[in-house]
C-alpha positions, -999 to +999 in steps of 0.1 A: +185+345+245+213+369+241+231+378+274+259+401+282+292+387+296+296+416+319+273+435+341+264+471+331+288+495+346+279+530+356+292+558+334+311+586+352+306+623+344+338+622+322+324+594+300+290+611+297+306+644+288+329+628+262+299+611+246+280+644+245+310+663+230+311+637+203+274+640+196+277+678+193+308+676+171+292+650+147+262+673+144+282+703+135+300+682+110+269+670+093+248+702+095+272+732+096+265+760+097+242+756+126+233+773+159+235+761+195+197+762+194+197+738+164+219+714+182+197+714+213+165+710+193+179+680+173+200+661+200+177+665+229+204+681+250+193+711+270+205+745+260+228+751+290+246+717+283+249+725+247+265+759+255+289+743+278+299+716+253+303+741+224+325+763+246+347+732+253+348+723+215+358+760+208+385+758+234+398+726+217+396+745+183+374+718+169+345+742+163+344+779+157+318+807+154+313+821+120+290+852+124+252+857+127+223+846+107+190+867+105+170+842+084+150+830+113+124+841+137+137+860+168+171+872+175+200+865+151+219+834+161+256+828+162+264+800+137+289+772+143+312+754+118+340+729+120+374+743+128+401+717+133+428+739+117+454+729+143+449+691+135+458+665+110+449+628+105+474+606+086+467+575+064+493+553+048+488+525+024+515+499+019+512+479-014+533+456-034+545+483-058+538+517-040+532+534-007+507+562-005+505+589+022+475+611+029+470+637+056+435+655+061+422+680+084+391+676+106+368+683+078+384+657+054+401+684+034+434+669+020+465+686+033+490+663+016+489+634-008+521+615-018+527+583-038+560+566-039+572+536-057+579+506-034+595+473-038+572+455-013+576+420-027+614+420-026+623+434+007+618+422+042+592+433+065+618+452+088+631+471+057+595+479+047+587+492+082+619+513+082+609+528+048+574+536+059+586+551+091+608+575+071+578+585+050+556+590+082+583+612+097+584+634+066+546+638+068+547+646+105+574+671+100+553+688+072+524+690+096+546+704+123+557+732+100+521+740+095+516+740+132+492+710+132+489+683+159+487+647+144+456+631+158+467+596+148+479+573+120+463+544+104+482+521+080+465+498+055+481+466+041+468+440+016+465+410+040+448+396+072+452+421+101+443+410+136+424+432+160+458+438+177+474+454+146+494+422+137+495+413+100+490+376+102+496+370+065+500+393+035+509+369+006+518+395-019+542+411+005+555+378+018+547+388+055+537+365+083+529+375+118+543+410+116+536+433+145+532+463+122+515+485+147+541+479+175+572+478+152+562+510+135+555+527+167+590+517+179+605+529+146+589+562+151+602+562+187+568+564+204+554+594+184+528+606+208+498+596+187+481+562+180+494+539+153+466+516+140+468+490+113+439+476+091+432+458+059+435+480+028+401+471+015+385+479+048+401+514+048+391+520+011+355+512+020+356+537+049+369+564+025+342+556+000+316+558+028+328+591+041+343+609+011+334+591-022+307+594-048+288+569-028+292+586+006+265+577+031+253+546+012+244+522+040+254+490+022+285+490+001+314+467-009+347+480-022+369+457-043+405+465-044+419+463-079+456+459-070+479+430-074+457+414-049+419+415-047+401+421-014+367+434-002+358+460+023+323+455+035+299+481+050+265+470+060+239+492+077+265+519+078+291+500+097+324+484+086+322+446+091+356+430+101+344+396+112+352+378+145+390+383+144+392+410+117+397+387+087+365+393+068+365+403+031+391+380+015+370+375-016+403+372-036+407+337-023+374+323-032+381+295-056+365+299-090+384+273-110+400+242-092+422+238-123+429+274-128+461+295-125+481+293-093+475+321-068+502+336-046+485+321-016+495+286-030+460+276-041+446+272-076+420+292-094+414+320-068+395+350-080+427+370-075+445+347-098+419+348-126+405+383-122+432+404-105+454+429-124+481+403-126+458+381-147+452+411-171+489+417-176+499+380-178+473+372-204+481+404-224+518+392-223+528+423-204+552+425-174+537+432-139+570+450-129+557+484-140+519+481-134+508+516-142+530+518-174+517+485-186+481+493-178+484+524-199+494+502-228+464+479-221+441+509-222+457+521-255+452+488-271+416+484-259+408+518-273+423+509-305+401+477-306+429+452-304+411+419-303+435+401-280+433+428-254+395+430-256+393+392-252+416+394-221+394+422-206+363+403-214+375+370-196+388+390-166+355+409-164+334+378-164+355+362-138+353+393-117+315+392-122+314+358-108+330+371-076+307+402-075+277+378-078+288+360-048+289+392-028+254+403-043+239+370-032+255+368+002+253+405+013+228+423-010+248+455-011+234+487-027+266+491-047+299+474-054+328+498-061+357+487-082+389+505-071+426+507-077+438+495-111+403+484-120+393+520-125+411+528-158+398+495-172+363+501-160+348+510-195+356+474-206+353+455-172+319+469-160+296+457-189+311+422-184+308+423-146+272+435-147+262+409-173+278+381-153+262+394-120+227+395-137+230+359-147+242+346-113+222+367-088+190+350-077+172+382-063+150+401-089+169+430-105+201+418-089+187+429-054+191+466-065+229+462-066+249+486-088+285+482-098+305+515-103+341+526-106+357+545-077+363+582-080+389+583-052+419+572-073+448+551-060+448+568-027+416+554-014+430+531+013+454+558+026+425+583+027+404+556+045+433+554+071+429+591+077+391+586+079+395+559+107+414+585+127+385+610+122+360+583+132+378+579+165+375+617+171+338+614+161+335+587+187+347+609+215+384+605+215+391+642+214+424+660+215+432+676+248+432+713+254+468+725+250 
C-alpha cells in the first residue's frame, strides 16, 4: 500500500486561482489562437471563471486579444494569443570550454544567444562564478533596455546537482560541493528573480522536449556530446531526476575494466571510450580547441582518411553499447545525440544503430530511434530558459506591475 506522509491540506482560493490561471495559460500556449469559449469547453471551467482568468492574464500581459474570427457558428469570437512581450527567461550553460547564454520570451522565441570561450578546467569555482555573473548581468542589462522583466535564471553544469542547487561533483570542471545557486545569487546581489541550477543533460532534454525536432515525444533520452557524456531522461512526458537529482550519469557506466582512464578516476567509462575526448585523442588531435579540431576530423572523414574513419567507427560502437543500455532499461522512443556528436553524426549514427540492434533484447529495438539534435550547442542553455517557462506554466506567474 502506498500512503502519504502528510494529511491532505485544503487549498485556499489563491491556490485554486493560481492553478486555474496556469491551466488557461497552457491552453492558450498550445492552442492559440483560441477563444474564451474554446477554453471553457476544453478545460471544464465555466465561462464566467474563464473570463475572469483571461482578464487577469491580460492585465499581467501574458495573453492578448488579437481580433475576431467569423469562421464559426454564432457571433464572431475575440481570439486570444500569448503575449509575454514584457518578459524574458534566461538559461546559462557552463561547460569545460565554453559558456552559453540564451534568453527567450514567453513563447520561446529567442531574444539573445551568446557563446563565449571559457577555461572551466583551469580556474577555480569562485572565478567561474564571477565570470558567469558578469555574463548574466550583461544579459539582464540587455533585457532591461528592451523593457523586459526577467522571470528567472537556470544554470546548467556537467555534473551531479542536488535538489538544493549544490553541485556535488563536476569532474571535468574540478568542482566539489559548490553552492552554485546560492553563490551566484550573491554575486548577482540578490537579483530579484530565482536562480536555479540543474544538470546540463537534464536541461538539454527539456529543450528537446519543448522546442526541438522531437518536441512532444513522451519518452526521450538526450546524450550530451561534450567533453563529458551525460543523459537527460524524459519518461511519460516528465523529466526524471532520481531520488536526489543524480540520475542520468551514463558516462560513468564502465564498458571496459582495462580501458582508458576517465576523469572521474575510474577505468573504461563510456565517457573515456566514447566521449569527444576519445575521438580527439585517438585521432592524435589536441582537445584544447575542440571545435577547431572537430572541423579537422570532419574534413578527414569526408576525405575518406582510414585512420579517422576507424576512430569514428570505434567510438560509434562504444557509444552504441551505452545507447543499448538505455534502450533496454528505459525503452525510449528516441535517443538524441547532442553537442559535439552532431557534426560527427553521419559517421557515428550507423555504428550506434548497428550496435544497439545487436544488444537490445526487444523486437525492433523496442521502437527506439537514434537521431542527431537540431538545437546546436546551445541546447542546455535553451533548456535552462525552458525550465523557467515551465515554472510559469505551473502557476508561478509574474505579479501585475
